[in-house]
C-alpha positions in Angstrom: 89.6 67.7 111.3 89.9 71.4 111.9 89.3 73.3 115.1 86.9 76.1 114.2 87.2 79.3 116.1 86.0 82.8 115.3 88.8 85.4 115.6 88.0 89.1 116.0 89.0 91.0 112.9 88.5 94.5 111.7 85.2 94.6 109.9 86.6 96.5 106.9 88.8 94.2 105.0 91.8 96.3 103.7 95.2 95.1 102.9 98.2 95.6 100.5 100.4 92.5 100.2 103.3 92.0 97.8 103.8 88.4 96.5 107.1 86.7 95.7 107.0 87.9 92.1 106.6 91.6 93.2 102.9 91.8 92.4 100.7 93.8 94.7 97.4 92.3 96.0 94.7 94.3 97.7 91.1 93.5 98.8 90.0 95.1 95.5 91.6 92.3 93.5 89.0 89.8 94.8 85.9 92.0 94.2 83.1 89.7 93.0 85.1 86.6 94.2 85.4 84.7 97.4 88.8 85.3 99.1 90.7 82.6 100.9 93.6 83.8 103.1 95.7 80.8 104.1 98.5 81.2 106.7 101.1 78.4 106.4 104.7 77.5 106.9 107.0 74.9 105.3 107.6 73.3 108.8 103.9 72.9 109.5 102.8 69.3 108.8 99.0 70.1 108.7 99.8 72.9 106.2 101.6 70.5 103.9 98.7 68.1 104.1 96.1 70.8 103.1 98.0 72.6 100.3 97.1 70.0 97.6 93.4 70.6 98.4 93.9 74.4 98.0 95.7 73.8 94.7 92.9 71.6 93.4 90.2 73.9 94.7 91.8 76.9 93.0 92.3 75.0 89.7 88.6 74.2 89.6 87.2 77.5 90.9 89.6 80.3 90.1 86.8 82.1 88.2 85.0 82.7 91.5 87.7 82.3 94.1 91.0 84.1 94.9 93.5 82.4 97.2 96.5 84.1 98.8 99.0 81.9 100.6 100.6 83.9 103.4 103.8 82.2 104.5 104.5 82.9 108.1 108.2 82.3 108.6 111.5 83.8 107.7 112.6 81.7 104.7 114.9 82.3 101.7 113.3 82.6 98.3 115.1 79.5 97.0 113.5 77.3 99.7 110.1 78.8 98.9 110.5 78.3 95.1 111.4 74.6 95.7 108.4 74.3 97.9 106.1 75.9 95.3 107.4 73.6 92.6 107.1 70.5 94.8 103.4 71.3 95.5 102.6 72.8 92.1 101.2 75.9 93.7 99.8 78.4 91.2 98.1 80.9 93.4 99.9 83.9 94.8 102.3 83.4 97.7 103.2 86.2 100.1 106.2 86.1 102.3 106.3 87.4 105.9 108.6 90.4 106.3 109.2 93.9 105.0 106.0 95.8 104.3 104.0 92.6 104.4 104.7 92.1 108.1 102.4 95.0 109.1 99.8 93.9 106.6 99.6 90.4 108.2 98.5 91.9 111.5 95.4 93.3 109.7 94.0 89.7 109.6 94.1 89.4 113.4 96.2 87.4 115.8 97.0 83.8 114.8 96.5 81.2 117.4 97.5 78.2 115.4 98.9 77.0 112.1 97.5 76.7 109.6 94.8 79.3 109.8 92.4 79.9 106.9 90.1 82.9 106.6 87.2 82.8 104.1 85.7 86.1 102.9 82.6 86.7 100.9 82.8 88.6 97.6 81.8 91.7 99.4 84.6 91.4 102.0 82.7 89.9 104.9 84.5 87.3 107.0 82.5 84.2 106.6 84.6 81.7 108.6 87.9 81.1 110.3 89.5 77.6 110.3 92.4 76.7 112.6 94.0 73.5 111.6 94.1 71.4 108.4 91.1 71.7 106.1 90.1 70.3 102.8 87.8 70.8 99.8 84.8 69.7 101.8 85.3 72.4 104.4 85.9 75.1 101.7 82.8 74.0 99.8 80.6 74.6 102.9 81.2 78.3 102.5 82.0 78.8 98.9 79.6 77.6 96.2 81.3 75.5 93.6 80.5 73.9 90.3 82.6 70.9 91.1 
């Protein structure tokens, strides 16, 4: 299903992202939790297919997992809000642009969409997925009670 490729990333995970509600998210917010960074776009069909899996995974594991959805397109907030409502997304969504643009680069060069990075609770990159993934792929790297 997903093409798996390791991408070179800075070993020290450090970022400061501002979500659509104005909340600031840093690497420290996920201390003690696994961190999933998911790059997506509203025009990306595989992204649309995997988002329900992220929503379900987060609902069942939010005590041990943090998900940040990093939208990678210039989109107006009304379109994003409609999209969030349609998919019932309840994890933080970050928009590309402004100060976030420079922060996106800290996660390395994207070679495909969607791209999902999974970090351990201590900030170590465990795996990079390029392409659509589901709960089964997430559970290979993140212990779950489900």
